[in-house]
Each structure stands twice: as structure tokens, then as C-alpha cells.
N, C-alpha and C positions, 0 to 999 in steps of 0.2 A: 803478141801478148807476153810471150816469154821474155823478150828483150825489155819490156816495161817492168816486169817483175825482177829481173836481174838488176835493172837500174834502181829499183826500190831497195833491193838488198844492199847495193853499194851506198846508197844514201843513208841507210840505217847504220852501216859500218862507219861511215864518216861522222855521223852524229855521235856514235859511241866513242870514237876517238876524241872528238871535241869534248865530250862529257868527262872522259878520263883526264884530259888536259886541264879542264877547269877545276876538277876536284883536286888534282895534284897541285895546281897553283894556289888554290885556297888553303890547302893543308900546309904548304911551305910558308905562306904568309902568316898563318896562325902559329906555326912552330917557331918562327923567327921573332914573333912578337911585334910585327909591324902594325897589327890592328890593336887599338887601345881598348875599345869597349865592345866586347863580343858577348853574345848570348851563350848560355850554357847549352842551348839546343843546337848550336852550330855543328856539333859532332854528329848528331842525328841527321842533320841535313847532308853532311858529307857522306855518311854511310848510305843514305837514300840515293844520293847522286851516283855513288859507286855501284849500287845494285841496279839502278836504271841503266847505267852504262853497260853492265854485264848482260842484262836482258836485251838491250839493243844490239850488242855484238852477236849474241847467240841467234837472235832473230834475223839479223842481216846475213850472217854466214849460212844459216839454215835455208833462207830464201834463195841465196845464190846457188847453193849446192842442189837444192830441189829442182830448180828450173834450168840447170845446165844440161 
């Protein structure tokens, strides 16, 4: 059971890193002006994605530390 929970923690950390990567990529595209018609709510989406990534990272690291 412990090994499964550690694996879950690793999966959460990997998902968090992917979320950070996608938020960073979207922000760079917005900043450079590559997207022509964007909604004004895209900033809220980026902040929400960043917050989700932080919670995933905290949950993943916490799970790994707790079950080691």
C-alpha cells in the first residue's frame, strides 16, 4: 500500500510539472502576441492553472513524504 501511495505522489508531482509547463507556454504565447483573438478571461485561467499546479505539487510532495 505504501508503494502505491508513493507512486500516486510521483504522479501528482509529474502532473504539477506538466501544468506549470503549459501555463508557462501559454503565457509566453500571450506575451509575444502569437494569439490574435484572446478572451479577457484568459488571465484568470492562467492564474487558476498556476494555483492548481501549486496544489498538485504540495499534495504530491506531502504524499511522498508522509508514506516514506
